[in-house]
C-alpha positions as CSV (number, residue, x, y, z in Angstrom):
1,M,-73.6,23.5,82.0
2,I,-74.0,26.6,79.8
3,N,-70.6,27.8,81.2
4,N,-68.9,24.5,80.3
5,F,-70.4,24.7,76.8
6,L,-69.1,28.3,76.2
7,T,-65.5,27.5,77.6
8,N,-65.4,24.3,75.3
9,K,-62.6,24.5,72.7
10,K,-65.0,23.2,69.9
11,T,-67.5,25.9,70.7
12,A,-64.8,28.5,70.7
13,A,-63.5,27.4,67.3
14,L,-67.0,27.4,65.8
15,V,-67.6,30.9,67.1
16,S,-64.4,32.0,65.4
17,I,-65.4,30.4,62.1
18,I,-68.8,32.1,62.0
19,S,-67.4,35.5,62.9
20,N,-64.5,35.2,60.3
21,L,-66.8,34.1,57.6
22,S,-69.2,37.0,58.2
23,L,-66.4,39.5,58.3
24,I,-64.9,38.1,54.9
25,I,-68.1,38.7,53.1
26,L,-68.6,42.0,54.6
27,K,-65.0,43.2,53.8
28,L,-64.9,41.8,50.2
29,V,-68.2,43.4,49.1
30,T,-67.2,46.7,50.6
31,G,-63.6,46.4,49.2
32,F,-64.7,45.9,45.7
33,L,-67.4,48.6,45.9
34,T,-65.0,51.2,47.2
35,G,-61.8,50.1,45.3
36,S,-59.8,50.0,48.5
37,V,-56.9,47.7,48.4
38,S,-56.5,48.1,52.2
39,I,-60.1,46.8,52.8
40,I,-59.5,43.9,50.3
41,S,-56.2,43.1,52.1
42,E,-58.2,42.9,55.4
43,A,-60.6,40.5,53.7
44,I,-57.6,38.3,52.7
45,H,-56.4,38.5,56.3
46,S,-59.8,37.4,57.6
47,G,-59.7,34.6,55.0
48,S,-56.4,33.4,56.6
49,D,-58.1,33.7,59.9
50,L,-61.0,31.6,58.7
51,L,-58.6,28.9,57.4
52,A,-56.9,29.0,60.8
53,S,-60.2,28.6,62.6
54,L,-61.1,25.6,60.5
55,I,-57.7,24.1,61.2
56,A,-58.1,24.8,64.9
57,F,-61.7,23.2,64.9
58,I,-60.3,20.1,63.3
59,A,-57.2,20.1,65.5
60,V,-59.0,20.4,68.8
61,N,-61.4,17.6,67.9
62,K,-58.4,15.3,67.0
63,A,-56.3,16.2,69.9
64,D,-59.1,15.5,72.4
65,Q,-59.2,11.8,71.2
66,P,-57.7,9.4,73.8
67,A,-54.4,7.6,73.3
68,D,-54.5,4.5,71.0
69,N,-52.2,1.8,69.6
70,D,-50.9,4.2,66.9
71,H,-50.5,7.3,69.3
72,P,-49.7,5.8,72.7
73,F,-48.8,9.3,73.9
74,G,-52.1,10.8,72.8
75,H,-52.9,13.3,69.9
76,G,-51.8,16.6,71.5
77,K,-49.3,17.2,68.7
78,Y,-52.2,17.7,66.3
79,E,-52.7,21.1,68.1
80,D,-49.0,22.1,67.8
81,V,-49.0,21.2,63.9
82,A,-52.3,23.2,63.5
83,G,-50.7,26.1,65.2
84,F,-47.7,26.0,62.8
85,I,-49.9,25.8,59.8
86,E,-52.0,28.8,61.1
87,G,-48.7,30.8,61.3
88,S,-47.7,29.8,57.9
89,L,-51.1,30.9,56.5
90,I,-50.7,34.3,58.1
91,I,-47.3,34.8,56.5
92,L,-48.5,33.7,53.1
93,A,-51.5,36.1,53.4
94,S,-49.1,39.0,54.3
95,L,-47.0,38.2,51.2
96,Y,-50.1,38.3,49.0
97,I,-51.2,41.5,50.4
98,I,-47.7,43.0,49.5
99,Y,-48.1,41.6,46.0
100,E,-51.4,43.4,45.5
101,V,-49.9,46.7,46.9
102,I,-47.0,46.5,44.4
103,K,-49.4,45.8,41.6
104,K,-51.7,48.8,42.6
105,L,-48.7,51.2,42.9
106,S,-47.3,50.1,39.5
107,A,-50.4,51.5,38.0
108,E,-52.1,54.9,38.3
109,V,-53.3,55.3,41.9
110,E,-57.1,55.0,41.8
111,P,-59.2,57.0,44.2
112,V,-61.2,55.3,47.1
113,T,-64.8,55.8,46.7
114,N,-67.5,55.9,49.3
115,S,-64.9,55.9,52.2
116,V,-67.7,56.3,54.7
117,A,-68.9,52.6,53.9
118,G,-65.3,51.5,54.3
119,I,-64.9,53.3,57.7
120,T,-68.1,51.8,58.9
121,V,-67.2,48.2,58.0
122,M,-63.7,48.5,59.5
123,G,-65.3,49.9,62.7
124,I,-67.6,46.9,62.8
125,S,-64.6,44.5,62.2
126,V,-62.6,46.0,65.2
127,V,-65.6,45.7,67.5
128,V,-66.4,42.0,66.4
129,N,-62.7,41.0,66.6
130,I,-62.1,42.5,70.1
131,A,-65.1,40.5,71.5
132,V,-64.3,37.2,69.7
133,S,-60.5,37.4,70.3
134,A,-61.1,38.2,74.1
135,Y,-63.4,35.2,74.4
136,L,-60.9,32.9,72.5
137,F,-58.0,34.0,74.8
138,K,-60.1,33.2,77.8
139,V,-61.0,29.7,76.5
140,A,-57.4,29.1,75.5
141,Q,-56.2,30.1,79.0
142,I,-58.7,27.7,80.6
143,T,-58.0,24.7,78.3
144,D,-54.3,25.5,77.6
145,S,-55.0,25.0,73.9
146,I,-52.3,26.3,71.5
147,A,-54.6,26.1,68.5
148,I,-57.2,28.3,70.1
149,H,-54.5,30.5,71.4
150,S,-53.1,30.9,67.8
151,D,-56.6,31.6,66.5
152,A,-57.0,34.4,69.1
153,Q,-53.6,35.8,68.2
154,H,-54.8,35.9,64.6
155,L,-57.8,38.0,65.5
156,R,-55.8,40.2,67.8
157,T,-53.7,41.2,64.8
158,D,-56.9,41.7,62.9
159,I,-57.8,44.3,65.4
160,F,-54.6,46.3,65.0
161,S,-54.7,46.0,61.2
162,S,-58.3,46.9,61.1
163,L,-57.7,50.0,63.2
164,T,-54.8,51.0,60.9
165,V,-57.2,50.7,57.9
166,F,-59.9,52.5,59.8
167,A,-57.6,55.5,60.5
168,G,-56.2,55.5,57.0
169,L,-59.7,55.8,55.5
170,I,-60.6,58.6,57.7
171,V,-57.5,60.5,56.7
172,I,-58.2,59.8,53.0
173,K,-61.7,61.1,53.4
174,F,-60.6,64.5,54.8
175,T,-57.2,64.8,52.8
176,G,-57.9,63.1,49.6
177,L,-54.3,61.4,49.8
178,H,-55.4,58.2,48.2
179,I,-51.9,56.7,48.2
180,L,-52.4,56.2,51.9
181,D,-54.7,53.2,51.0
182,A,-51.7,51.3,49.7
183,I,-49.5,52.5,52.6
184,M,-52.1,51.2,55.1
185,A,-52.3,47.9,53.3
186,T,-48.5,47.5,53.5
187,I,-48.6,48.2,57.3
188,V,-51.3,45.5,57.7
189,A,-49.0,43.0,55.9
190,M,-46.1,43.8,58.2
191,I,-48.1,43.5,61.3
192,I,-49.6,40.0,60.4
193,M,-46.2,38.8,59.1
194,N,-44.7,39.4,62.5
195,T,-47.5,37.7,64.2
196,G,-47.2,34.6,61.9
197,Y,-43.5,34.4,62.5
198,K,-44.0,34.4,66.3
199,I,-46.6,31.6,66.1
200,C,-44.5,29.5,63.8
201,K,-41.5,29.9,66.1
202,Q,-43.5,28.9,69.2
203,T,-45.3,25.8,67.7
204,M,-42.1,24.6,65.9
205,N,-40.5,24.6,69.3
206,D,-43.3,22.3,70.7
207,I,-43.2,20.1,67.5
208,L,-39.6,19.6,67.9
209,D,-40.0,18.7,71.7
210,G,-38.3,21.9,72.8
211,S,-38.1,22.4,76.7
212,L,-40.9,24.2,78.7
213,P,-40.3,27.9,79.4
214,Q,-37.3,28.4,81.9
215,K,-39.7,29.7,84.5
216,D,-41.6,26.4,84.5
217,V,-38.4,24.3,84.7
218,E,-37.3,26.5,87.6
219,L,-40.6,26.0,89.3
220,I,-40.3,22.2,89.0
221,D,-36.7,22.4,90.4
222,N,-37.8,24.5,93.4
223,I,-40.6,22.1,94.2
224,I,-38.4,19.2,94.2
225,K,-35.7,21.1,96.2
226,G,-38.4,21.6,98.9
227,H,-38.1,17.8,99.5
228,I,-34.3,17.6,99.8
229,N,-33.3,15.9,103.2
230,H,-36.8,14.5,103.4
231,G,-36.0,11.3,101.4
232,I,-34.7,13.1,98.3
233,S,-31.0,13.4,98.0
234,G,-30.7,15.2,94.7
235,I,-31.9,15.8,91.1
236,K,-30.1,13.8,88.4
237,D,-32.1,15.0,85.5
238,I,-35.2,17.0,84.5
239,K,-36.6,16.7,80.9
240,T,-39.6,18.7,79.7
241,R,-41.7,19.2,76.5
242,K,-45.1,20.2,75.4
243,S,-47.6,18.2,73.4
244,G,-50.8,20.3,72.8
245,K,-52.1,21.2,76.1
246,D,-50.2,18.6,78.0
247,K,-46.8,19.5,79.7
248,E,-44.8,16.2,79.7
249,I,-42.2,16.0,82.4
250,I,-39.6,13.4,83.0
251,I,-37.7,13.6,86.3
252,I,-34.8,11.4,87.6
253,L,-34.4,11.6,91.3
254,L,-31.6,10.5,93.7
255,V,-33.1,9.1,96.9
256,D,-31.9,7.6,100.1
257,G,-31.1,4.0,99.3
258,N,-32.7,2.9,102.5
259,L,-36.1,4.2,101.5
260,T,-38.8,1.6,101.1
261,V,-40.6,1.4,97.7
262,S,-43.8,2.6,99.3
263,K,-42.2,5.6,100.9
264,A,-40.5,6.6,97.7
265,H,-43.7,6.2,95.9
266,T,-45.5,8.4,98.4
267,I,-42.9,11.2,98.0
268,C,-43.2,11.0,94.1
269,D,-47.0,11.4,94.4
270,I,-46.5,14.4,96.6
271,I,-44.1,16.0,94.1
272,E,-46.3,15.2,91.2
273,N,-49.4,16.7,92.8
274,E,-47.5,19.9,93.7
275,I,-46.3,20.3,90.1
276,E,-49.7,19.7,88.7
277,K,-51.2,22.2,91.1
278,E,-48.8,24.9,89.8
279,L,-48.6,24.2,86.1
280,G,-51.8,22.2,85.3
281,N,-52.3,19.7,82.4
282,T,-49.1,17.7,83.3
283,K,-48.0,14.2,82.6
284,I,-45.2,13.4,84.9
285,T,-42.8,10.4,85.0
286,I,-40.5,10.2,88.0
287,H,-37.6,7.5,87.9
288,I,-35.7,7.0,91.2
289,E,-32.2,5.9,91.8
290,P,-30.4,5.3,95.0
291,A,-27.9,8.0,95.9
292,K,-24.4,7.3,96.6
293,T,-22.5,9.9,98.6
294,T,-19.2,9.1,96.7
295,D,-20.9,9.2,93.4
296,N,-20.4,12.6,91.6
297,S,-23.9,12.1,89.9
298,C,-25.4,13.0,93.3
299,K,-25.8,16.6,92.8
300,M,-28.4,19.3,92.2
301,A,-29.5,19.7,88.6
302,N,-28.0,23.0,87.1
303,I,-31.2,24.5,85.9
């Protein structure tokens, strides 16, 4: 029961919210006390993570609602939309960090004070984000939640960016090269902008009903081919898409015209079970058509 609670999407989103809120407060206070734009940029990064966590929390609650009259195919797309918004927030946060860097470099470079405090806070941030992101990735894998996965991606970029700032502050402490603070903030911005772009690209593909990855389509094709000459004559079409955690698959099969409805239904059930076992979280619709040996449409799908 405890294990089910810990692997619940809502629990994971709540843990992310609490950790991000704590780190934001810690980084902001330390950033203003030390005058470090790189630490403040990390606070902004964590702020985008917090918004992402809140969006993920709302999305997984909505996505888990059953289908209704207004949404007969379910609410899975809420997770896809949430993932796109999260990616966009990351990109906006990176642009704001760059703005702050340019503003600081336009003026006289101010020294970073009390770098030890900054080093300590960034070290804490790295440890917390390693733990929380690993937990979120595990939950995302179990639940196949794009919203939780995007949230975990946010925190993983926070690890790399925090390590960058951590190393930069150590160098500043021993060399006195305070311009490195702005350079570290720029590197942070580039890292999180790249992550935001990747998340937006992935989620936009799902929102626009892009196909499942090629390896998944090939797996479906191979499973069906295993039943060729056992009632199945060929594959006319395979269409796939993803909605939240659900992989929606539509298959048109060419079958022996002499098959009974019962026998054809049994074969379809076997194929559906085999695909579900391999991919998980599938919604499969199979349409059968009688094969005609003289019909050019009776051929294997070119996957």
